[in-house]
N, C-alpha and C positions, 0 to 999 in steps of 0.2 A: 367223228373218229372212232374206231372200235377199240375195244379192249384187246390187249396182247396177252400172250401166254408168259410174258416177262413180268414177274411179280414186282421187282424193284422199279422197272419203268412205270408200271401202273401206280404204284404208290407215289412216285415223284410227281406224276401228272395230277393225281388226286390232290396231293398236298398244294400244289401250285395253283390250281384252278379254285379249289375251296378255301384257300389261304387259312389253313387251320392254325397258323401261328397267331393270327390276329382274331379270328372268330371264336371266341371263348366257347360258344354254345355248339360248334360243330366238334364232336367227340371222336376220336379214333383209338381203337384198342388193338394193339398187336399181340398175337397169340400164336401158338404152335398147335397144329391139328395133325397128329400121327406123323410126326417129323417133317410136316409141311408147313411152310410160313404162311401166315394168314393175317388179315386186318379187317376189322369191323368198324364201319362208320355209321354214325347215327347222330340225330339232333337231339340235344338235351331238352328234356320237357315234352317231347312228342313219343318217347318210348317207355313202355312199361318195364320197370326194373325186374319184377319177378320173372317175365318171360325171358329177358336177357340172362338171367341167372340159370335158368332151365336150359337155355340154348348152350350155354358154356358147359353146363354138366353133360349134354348130349355130345358136344365136340370133344370132350375129354375122354369119351368112351370110344372114339375111333380108333381101330388097330391099323398098323402100317400096312399088313398083309391083305386087308379087306378095304383098302382106300379106293373109292369109286374112280372110275376113269373119266368122268365127265362132270360138269357143274350140275347138270340136270339130275344125274343119278345120286349125286351127293345131297342135293336139296330133298329128293324123294326119300332117301334112306335115313338122314340124320336131322333134318329140320322138321321137327313134329308140331311146332307151335307157330301159329300164324300162316297166313298165306305166302306162298313163295312164287316168284317169277325169276326166270333167267334172261339176262339182257346183255346185248354186246354193244349197242350204241351208247357212248359215254354222255351224250346230250340227254337221252331219255333217263339215263342213269342218275344224272345230277337233279333232273327235275323230280323224279321219284324220291331221291334222298331228301330234297329239300321240301318235299311234301310230307315227310315224316316216316318213309320206310327206312329201314336198316339196310346197309349194303356190305355184303361180305365178299372179299377178294382172297383168293387161295392161289398159291404158286402153282403154276402148271395148268391152270385153267383160263382159257381166253374168254370167259363170261363172268359176269358178276351176278351173285344170287342176291335178289332183292327179298326182304323178309318183312311182311306187314305185321307189326306188333306195335303199331303207334297208338297214341291215346291223346286226343285234343283237350286243351282247357275248355271247359264249357260250363255255362250255367244251367240251372234247372229249368225244365219245360213248363215254367209258370204262365198264367194268363197274361197275355200281352196287354199294356196299358191302354192302348187305343181301342183295340177290337173286343171290348168287354161285352158280355151278354148278361141278360137277367136271370137266364136259366140255360144250362148246357154244360159242356165240357169246359174245363179251366186249364187246358193245356194250351201251349203255343210254340211257334217255331223258335229256334234258336240259331246260333251263328255257325253251328257245325251241320255240314250238308247231309252227312249220313244219318244223323238224329232225325232231320226233317222228312228225309225219305222214309224212315222207319215209322214216323207218326202217320204218314199216308198209307203205308202198307198194313198198319195195323187196322185201319178203317175199310180198305178195299182188299179183301182176300180173294183175288180173282186172278187167274192166269192172264187175263187179257190186259192186266195193268202192266204198262211198260215204262220203265225208267232208263232212259239213255243219258250216258255221262259223255261230255265234251269239255274241251278246254279252250281257253283263249287268253290273250295278253302276252306279249313278248316277255316281259319281266315278271308278271304275277302268275302266269300260268293258272288262271282262276278256273276252278271246277264249276261247271253248268250242268244241271240235271234238268231233262225234259221229260215230264210226266204226262201220259195220255193212256186212253184206253182204246185197244185195237178194235177195229169195225165199228167204233163210234166217232172216231176223231176225223177231222177234214184233212184227207191226206195230202191234198195240194198245199193247204196252209202249213201243215207239219213239214213237208218237204222244203217249203220256201223258207221258213224258220231255221231248219237245220243248214241250208245252204248259206245263208247269210251269216250264221255264227260260225261256220267252217272258214268262210272267206273274210272274216273280220280281222282286220290288222290293227290293233291298238297296242299300246305299251302296258296298260293295266286297267283293270276295271275298279278304279278306286271308290266309285260310288255304287258299286254293286248294280242292282236292277235298273236304277236310272241311267247309269252309263251305258248298260247293255241296251236299253230301250232307245236312247237317243243314237246309237250306232247302227242298229239293225233295222229300225223303223222310224227315219227321220221324218218329221212332219213340219207343216208351215208353223212358224214360231207365232204369228199373230192369232192363231185359234188356240185358245188356252184350255179347251175342253179335253180331258185325258182320254186316251185310247187304251189304257191298260187299267186293270183293277188289281191294287195291291191288298194283300191280306197277311196278317200274322196267325191266323187261325188254321189248323190243320183240317177241322171239320169243313170249313168253307172251301179249301182247296180240294178235298175228297169229293164233295158234292159237285164241284165244278167240274172235275175230271169225269165223273159218272154222266154228266150232261153232255160230254163230248168236247170239252174244252181242253185247251192245253195249259199245264201249269209249268212255269220255269222257275226253278230254285238255283240261287246262285250261292256259292260257298262265302261264308263270313257275313251273310246277311239274314236277319230273322223274319224276312217277309218273302212271300212268293208273288210271281207276276201271273195273273190269270188273263188269258187272250183266247179268241177275241172277246171284247167287251164292249157292249153298247151303254147307253146312258142308264137304261133300266137296270143292267147287271151292276153298275158302279153304285147305285142307290140302294140296291137290295142288301140286306143285312141278315145275319144268321138268326136273330131273334125272331124274324118272320116265321121260322119253322120250328122254333122251340116252344110255341104257344099253339093253342087250337086255331083252326082256320079263321074263325071270326076275330079273335084277338090279333092274329098275325095280319089279317086284312086291314084292321084298324091302325096298326102300327105302321104298315106300308104306306097306306094313304095319307096318314098323319105326316110321315116323313116327306112324301111327295108334295103335300100342301105347304109345309113349312119352307121346303126348298124354294117353292114358287114364290112365296111372301119374302123370303130372304133377298130374292132378286129385285122385286117391284115394290116393296113397302115404302121405302124412303124416297125413290123417284116419284111415285104417285103423290106421295104427301107433298113433296116439293112443288109438283105441278099444281095441285090443289091451292097451295099457299100463294102461287103466282097468279091464280085465277080464282080468287075467293068467291066471286059471284056465281061460280059453278057448284059450290058446296051446298048440298040441300040442308033442309032444316034438322033433320035427324043426325047430321054430322057436324053441327055446329061446334060440338066439343073438340074437334080436331084443330081449331084455329089457336093461334098463340094467344096465351092469357096475359103475357107481359110485353113490354116493350122490347124490340130487337135492336141490338147494338152492332152486332156482327151479322152480315149477310147469311142467310141460311145454307147457301151452297158451301160457303167457307166453314160454318159450324160443322156440316156433315163430313166435309173432306178432312178437316182437321181431326175429327173424332174416328174417321176410317184409318188414318195413319197412327193416331195415338193408340188405338186399340191394339194394332199390329205391334206397336213398340212395347206396349205392356205385355203382349203375349211373348215376344221375344226375351223380354227382361225376365218373365217367369221361367222361361226355359233355362235361361244361364244363371239364374239365382240359386245359390246354395240352399238346400232344404231347411237349414236352421233359419234363413232370413225370409222365408216365404210368407210368413205371418206379418212381418213388418212391411212387406212389399204390398200385401193386400191392404193393410190400413192406409198406407200412403196412396195407393191408386184410388181407394174409396174417398180419400179427401180431395185428391186432384180432379178426379171426375165424378165428384159428388155435389153436395150442396153448396160448397165453396166456389166451385167453378160456375154454378148457376148465379149465385149472388154478385159475383164479381162482374156479371155481364157478358162473360165470353160465350156463355151457352144458354139457351133457353131450355126450360124443363121438358119441353115436348120433344126437342131434338134429343136430349139425353135418353128419354124413354124409348124412342123408336130405334135408336142405334143400339140400346141395350138389348132390345128384342132381336134386332138383326144379328148381333154378336152371339147371343145364346143360340139362336136358331141355326147359326152356321154350323154348330156341332151336332146337329140332329142327324147327319149322315156321316159315315166313317172316313170318307175320302178327303184327305187334305187338298189333293189336286182338284177335286170337284168344288170344294169350298172356295178355293182362290179363283177358280174360273167364274163362279157366280159373282165374287167380289169385284173381279175385273170388269164384268159386264155391268154391274151396278154402278161402279164409278163412272163408266163411259156414259150411262143413262143420266146420271146426275149432272155431269158436265154438260151434255147436249141439251137437257131439259133446261137447265139454267140459262144457256145462251140462246136457244131458239125456241124456248117455250114448247107449246104443244107439238110443233113439227120436229124439235129436238127430241121429244119423247117417242115419237113414231120412228124417227130415223134410228134412236138407240135401240128401241124394241126390234126394228127390223135387223140390225146388226147382230143382237142376240140370238134372234130366231135363225138367221142365215148361218151363224156360226155353228149352230146345232145341227140344222137341216142338212146342210152341205157337207157336214163332217162325215167321214166314213170310218168303219172299223178297219182293223189291219187285214180283215179277210176281204175287204172291199165292199161289204154290205152296208145298208144304211145304218146310221148311228142312232136313229130313233125307231128302228124297227120294233114292233109291228104298226106303228103309227103310218110311217112310209117305208115300204108299200103296206096298205092296209091289210090287217088280218084279224078279224073279230075274234077267233078262238085263242090267238096268241095274246090279244089285248087283255082278254079275261084273266090268262095266266098271269101277266104281268101286273095287273092293278088288283087282282082277287087272289088271296092265298087259298087255294083248294086243297083237297085232301091228297095225300101221297097216293100215286098210282100203284095199283096191284098188280103182281105178276103171277102167272099160273105156275104152280110147282112142276118142276121138271120130273119127268118118268125116269125112274132109276130101274 
C-alpha cells in the first residue's frame, strides 16, 4: 500500500502497524513545519540526537510562502544532514524505519522522507580471539556491516572493488554484502550466488553465515569437510578479494565467508605472509604436518597395539608400560568426548571460575585418572597431543571434520584390525577427494588435477609478485 496525501490517514496507519503504544522504543514526534502538520518517526538508540536537533532547527526555519511543493524538493532544500530518500511504498518504509532510518511525514505529501542519521551500537575493532597473529594488524570485523566494509575499503583503494548490498529474511530483512574485484572474479559463480540469495525464502538468518551457507549451498550431510572459509580478519578478507575470491559479509556477524575455498585455502593463515618466505613456508608445512598427525596418530598407535609383533625395535617405547584395565578403544573414545565436554565447559564458564575449572580438569584428566586404572599414561599423552594439535589451524569446521574422521578410523580399526584401518583411511580420503568446492572444482586442487606450479605456491610461501608501474 502506498502513502496517501491525507496526513491523518497516514498517521493512523503508522500508529496501528508500528503499535507505538506498546513499543516503547519506537518514538514519534509531532511538529509543525510552516503551518503544516508533520510527524517524525525513529527508533530510540539508532538515531544521533545531535543530528535530530539540527534537523528540528532547519524545520523551524521553513517559511509558509517558500514551502516546497513536493517531498523531493523539501528533502533537497531543508534536510542538510544525513542521506535522504523519498519513498511511497509503506512496506519499504517500515523496513527502512526498523533498520534505523528516521521517517518524516508531512501533511499534503504523498511520499515519506527517509533520513539516514542512524548510529548502531558497536564494539571496537579489536583483534579477534580466534584469528590471532604473531605479527600484523590487530583489527577485526565487528557486528556492524558498514564498519566491516569500511575495513576492507581501507585496504583496497581500487575502483574495481565492488560491494553489492542485498537483503533476505521475511522477518529479519538481514543485510548481506557481496565483495569482489571486477575483472578478477568468476562471473558465473558470482551470478550463481546472487541468484540464490535473491530467490532465498527464509524467515530469518538467525545464525548469520552458517544459516546462509546452509540455505544457498546445501551439501551432503555425511561429508564433514567445510566448503567455506570463515575469517574475522579484514586483511585476510582483502587478500582473498584481490585473489579473485568472493567475500560475503552478513550484518550482525563479526566473520566473513570466503568462497570458493579448497582444503588448502582453509588451512592457510595470515601468519604465513607476515613473516619472511622461509619462516612462512616452515609455518605452513608445520601446520599441514600437524593436521595430518591429528588424523592418523591415535588410529596408527591403536593398530600397533593390536599387532605388537609389527613394532620394530626402535619403537618399543610406544608399548604400554602398565597393565590395561579398560580396552584402548574405550579409553580413546572416552577421552575424545571428555575433551569436547571440557571445551564446552570452558566456553560456558564465567571468567572468574576458569582457574578452578582448569585445576579440576587437570585433576580429573591427570595423574589421578591414570592411578585409578581408567586410563593408561600413553593414552593420555597421545590424546593430549591430538587435542593441542587440533588448534594448529584456525578453522573450527576443519578441526571437527578431522575429529569425525579420526573417530571413524578408531572404531573401524578396533573392529576389523588392519582392514578396518584401510577402510577408514579410504573413507577419509574419498571424503576429501570426491568433495567439490562451490565453484564445482576439485577440493584438493592442485593435487587433483595435478599442477606443479600451483603445488609449489600451496606448499611453499614465495615472494609477493611484483607489478610494473603504470604509465601516467
